[in-house]
C-alpha positions, 0 to 999 in steps of 0.5 A, a space after each residue: 060757347 066752347 062747342 060753337 067755337 070748335 064747330 066754327 074752327 072746324 068748318 073754317 079749316 075743312 075742305 067742303 065736307 061740311 058744306 050745306 049744313 046751317 052752320 056753314 051756310 051762315 058762315 058762308 053769307 058772313 063771308 060774302 059780306 066780309 068780302 064785299 067789305 074787304 073790296 071796298 076797303 081796298 078800292 078806298 086806299 087805292 083811290 085815296 093814297 093820302 089816307 095812309 101815313 108815311 114814316 120818315 124811314 123805309 118800312 118793310 112789312 111782313 104779313 100773310 093772307 091767312 089768319 095765323 100760322 105762317 111763320 110771320 115771327 120766324 121771318 121777321 127775326 130772320 130779316 132783322 138779323 140779316 139787316 143788322 148783319 149788313 149794317 143797318 139800324 133796325 127797329 121791329 113795330 108790332 101791334 101787340 096783340 093780346 098785351 095790355 100795352 097794345 092800346 097804349 103803346 110800349 117798348 118791349 126791348 131797347 136793344 139791350 134789355 127786355 123791358 116787358 113781359 108777355 102779359 104787357 107786350 103780347 107773346 110774339 113781340 116778347 119773343 122776338 125781344 128776347 131772341 134779338 140783340 141790338 134791335 128795338 121792339 116796339 108795340 102799338 096798335 096804332 102802328 104810326 105812332 109805334 113807328 114814331 116812337 121807335 124813330 124818336 127813341 132809336 132813330 132806325 134806318 129800317 122799320 119791320 112791320 110785324 103782320 102788317 100786310 091788311 095795315 093800309 093806314 101806314 104806307 110801306 115800301 116793301 110788302 113781304 107776304 107769307 103763304 103755307 106751302 101746305 095750304 097757301 089759301 086755307 080752304 079758299 074761303 074768307 073769314 068766317 067760313 075759312 081763314 082768307 083775311 082778304 080775297 086772293 087777288 089781293 096777293 098782287 100788292 105784295 112785292 115779295 112771296 115767301 112759301 113758308 113749311 116748304 120742306 127740305 126744298 127738294 124737290 121743288 118743281 112738284 110743290 110749285 106745280 101743286 101752288 100753280 094748280 091752286 091759282 098762285 101763278 094767276 094772281 102773282 106770275 110776276 112776283 119774285 117767289 122764295 121757299 123757306 123751311 122751319 127747323 126745330 131746335 132745343 131753346 132751353 130746359 127748365 129743370 125741376 124747381 127753376 123758375 128760369 131756364 136751367 140751360 140755354 145751349 146754342 141752336 144745332 141739331 146736337 141739342 135735340 139728342 136729349 130727347 131721344 127715346 124719352 117719353 114726353 107730355 107736350 102742349 101748345 097754344 099756337 095757331 097751328 098746333 097739329 103742326 107742332 104736335 108733328 114736329 114734336 114727334 119728328 125729335 126723337 122723343 115718344 109723345 106720351 100725351 098732348 094738351 092743345 089750347 088756342 093761340 095766345 092762350 093766357 095760361 092760368 094756374 088751372 092750366 098748369 095743374 092740368 098739364 102736370 096731372 096729364 103728364 104724370 098720368 101718362 108716365 112722361 119724363 119730360 114736358 115740351 112746349 113751344 117758345 111762344 107758349 114759354 113766353 107766356 108762362 116763363 117764371 110763373 110756375 114751378 115745374 116738377 119735371 124738366 121742361 124743354 122749349 122747342 124753338 124754330 129756326 127758318 131757312 130760305 132757299 136761294 138765301 143770297 138772291 133773297 138778301 140781294 133783292 131786299 138790299 136792292 130794294 133799300 138802295 132803291 129807296 135810299 136813291 128816291 129819297 136823295 132825288 
């Protein structure tokens, strides 16, 4: 089963190199069926807007067009912080993928205390709850019920809907769609032949597009030309578009014998100097493990070995032993992982080597313009509610 899964993932992420093989043909057939269903679904919600329920506050959705790995969580944290600093009461609503509370609903954070761990809430909601202050986080697979719970408990003026682009059952007042600048449409195929959740034309529903992982923004013209050749301009020529980049920082270090963070320095470039020249062993279980591996290689350390797991992987003691054994075998002086992975293992294991947790900060080019656009949308929403 594991080999079949890897084969399917390989085909989903290829660029046509495996075209014509039996498995590829089978997946392509499923993709065509899936595409037809998604078009019927889109037509249904367009023709029956009453089937989308409204919440009594503004809803801003952050979503993507492909499966995983576009940076929704850093973007949601960025937006929540920006809106909170602008004086708005904000709450985050998430499906809580992988968490036990997804089916029944739960308050991950009340804005002051984290009330649910990753096992209950899912890794990404738990991570957001730990990063944000004065911003409640609620999980429920029924996003309408989650929104009503957040409104009842915290009276937010704005709800941020995490991973909400495909959740058509809930009306949103602003749709922000993220696309990976390197592969905005994956390999161009729908699930399961590719990673597209919807046909590319569905981009037209978005109010704002953000190209994530766009590097240092300079120069931006070649990047936009590349995206234009990929068909982005044809489907979203009049949609506001912004570039964003991700930068790693040292979130915390767990020292041997500790079950919590030994230090938790403020994000700054100097923090990463502790990794300079050290042989480290890296592991991750995220949607795009190769991206973390590449990012880790830029931190000044020497990658002595690497283990990758599937996205949202639930770490077991056997995984811990495998990581530690591999780190020792490769003579590593330190182990590094992502903040998302750490949310699933925090306090569960005693690490014999220092464990460095790498977080990600997000920056947006033309940040002032982006902020003004968001605030303008909020003002229009408020104005429409008073008339």
